[in-house]
Every structure is written in C-alpha cells, then in structure tokens.
FIBAKE-142744 format. One record per residue (C-alpha): residue in three letters; x, y, z. Coordinates in pm, 1 decimal, padded with zeros to 6 digits. Each point is the difference from the previous one (the first is absolute). Layout:
<sites>
{"ALA",{X,Y,Z}}
...
</sites>
This chain:
<sites>
{"UNK",{01442.5,01070.5,00890.4}}
{"UNK",{-00192.9,00003.0,-00326.5}}
{"UNK",{00195.0,-00297.7,-00135.5}}
{"UNK",{-00055.9,-00191.7,00322.3}}
{"UNK",{-00374.9,00062.4,-00018.7}}
{"UNK",{-00004.7,-00097.9,-00367.2}}
{"UNK",{00192.7,-00318.9,00071.0}}
{"UNK",{-00226.0,-00089.5,00292.7}}
{"UNK",{-00317.0,00058.5,-00201.3}}
{"UNK",{00132.4,-00218.4,-00282.1}}
{"UNK",{00076.1,-00281.2,00242.5}}
{"UNK",{-00336.8,00038.0,00172.0}}
{"UNK",{-00185.0,-00016.0,-00331.9}}
{"UNK",{00201.0,-00306.3,-00102.8}}
{"UNK",{-00080.9,-00171.1,00328.6}}
{"UNK",{-00370.6,00076.4,-00028.5}}
{"UNK",{00002.8,-00124.5,-00360.4}}
{"UNK",{00156.0,-00328.7,00103.4}}
{"UNK",{-00259.4,-00048.5,00274.4}}
{"UNK",{-00289.4,00082.6,-00234.0}}
{"UNK",{00130.5,-00235.2,-00268.5}}
{"UNK",{00030.8,-00279.8,00256.8}}
{"UNK",{-00357.4,00057.4,00115.9}}
{"UNK",{-00126.8,-00000.9,-00359.1}}
{"UNK",{00181.6,-00324.9,-00075.2}}
{"UNK",{-00145.1,-00158.2,00313.9}}
{"UNK",{-00355.2,00122.3,-00074.4}}
{"UNK",{-00001.4,-00124.9,-00361.1}}
{"UNK",{00130.4,-00338.2,00117.5}}
{"UNK",{00333.5,00003.0,-00181.1}}
{"UNK",{00176.9,-00324.8,00089.0}}
{"UNK",{00362.8,00010.4,00106.8}}
{"UNK",{00278.6,-00220.1,-00136.3}}
{"UNK",{-00194.1,-00076.0,-00318.9}}
{"UNK",{00125.1,00033.7,-00355.3}}
{"UNK",{-00172.2,00284.5,-00188.2}}
{"UNK",{-00163.1,-00235.5,-00251.3}}
{"UNK",{-00157.4,-00199.1,00287.1}}
{"UNK",{-00195.2,00295.5,00142.3}}
{"UNK",{-00370.5,-00042.3,-00067.9}}
{"UNK",{-00172.6,00237.1,-00243.6}}
{"UNK",{-00243.9,00104.7,00276.3}}
{"UNK",{00285.7,00127.2,00215.2}}
{"UNK",{00151.6,00184.4,-00295.4}}
{"UNK",{-00340.1,00158.1,-00074.4}}
{"UNK",{-00042.3,00113.4,00362.9}}
{"UNK",{00353.7,00137.3,00001.1}}
{"UNK",{-00065.7,00186.4,-00324.0}}
{"UNK",{-00320.0,00149.6,00140.7}}
{"UNK",{00170.4,00101.3,00324.4}}
{"UNK",{00298.4,00158.8,-00171.5}}
{"UNK",{-00204.8,00145.0,-00285.4}}
{"UNK",{-00267.2,00158.6,00219.7}}
{"UNK",{00133.2,00035.8,00354.3}}
{"UNK",{00343.5,00135.2,-00079.0}}
{"UNK",{-00122.0,00285.9,-00223.7}}
{"UNK",{-00247.4,00092.5,00273.5}}
{"UNK",{00295.9,00062.7,00232.3}}
{"UNK",{00092.5,00292.7,-00225.8}}
{"UNK",{-00306.3,00178.4,00139.4}}
{"UNK",{00191.6,00063.6,00324.2}}
{"UNK",{00280.4,00217.6,-00144.8}}
{"UNK",{-00241.7,00167.5,-00240.5}}
{"UNK",{-00223.3,00105.1,00289.6}}
{"UNK",{00303.9,00131.9,00188.7}}
{"UNK",{00116.1,00199.3,-00302.2}}
{"UNK",{-00342.6,00159.7,-00030.7}}
{"UNK",{00043.0,00144.1,00349.5}}
{"UNK",{00316.1,00181.2,-00108.4}}
{"UNK",{-00128.7,00342.8,-00095.1}}
{"UNK",{00293.2,00185.6,-00146.4}}
{"UNK",{-00038.7,00284.1,-00244.5}}
{"UNK",{00252.9,00237.7,-00152.4}}
{"UNK",{-00087.5,00250.2,00274.1}}
{"UNK",{00053.1,-00253.3,00280.4}}
{"UNK",{00326.2,-00111.5,-00161.0}}
{"UNK",{00120.5,00360.8,-00020.3}}
{"UNK",{-00085.1,00054.8,00368.4}}
{"UNK",{00188.8,-00313.7,00104.1}}
{"UNK",{00296.7,00095.4,-00218.2}}
{"UNK",{00007.4,00352.4,00150.8}}
{"UNK",{-00010.8,-00142.3,00354.1}}
{"UNK",{00288.6,-00234.3,-00079.5}}
{"UNK",{00200.9,00283.4,-00152.1}}
{"UNK",{-00058.3,00215.2,00310.6}}
{"UNK",{00106.1,-00288.5,00222.4}}
{"UNK",{00319.5,-00048.7,-00204.0}}
{"UNK",{00092.2,00366.1,00049.0}}
{"UNK",{-00035.5,-00012.2,00379.3}}
{"UNK",{00328.2,-00032.6,00192.4}}
{"UNK",{00066.9,-00345.2,00135.7}}
{"UNK",{00025.2,-00027.7,00381.7}}
{"UNK",{00331.4,-00101.9,00145.1}}
</sites>
C-alpha cells in the first residue's frame, strides 16, 4: 500500500510538473520547432526570470506543509508505543 501511494504521488508530481512547464513555456512565448540559437534573447530572458523566480517560489508549498508537522521526541515515543501495542494484539481470523 505504501509503495503504491509513493508511486502514485511520484507520477502525480511528474504530471503536474509537465503541465506547469508547458504553461511557463506558453506564457514566456517560447516558439516551437525552432533551433535553440534562433530563439530571441527576450524569450530567453523571460524564461530565465520565470524559472529563476517562479520555480523556487513553488518550494514554499512543501515548506509550509512541513511546518505544520509538529513532531517531538515525546510525540514520536507515543506513536512508537501505540504501534508496538498494536503489533502485540492478536490478529483476527
């Protein structure tokens, strides 16, 4: 179950990343089917600004979620004790 959730979250993040990158390329006006040396400097500058500023700002999301995780040694010990008690209980069936 854990591996399935981990695999799904990885695929979901990859999918969201692909969508965001496509939107960024569209917004900065990146032409398609053009050789890299033919892309105008203005487009490269806009792309650099978008990737250099916008993408690091996306790191605020996981950092804010991590801040909500309030785990101390005491809380960890309580969780560990509850798991140990659960492991000792007889399994039904």
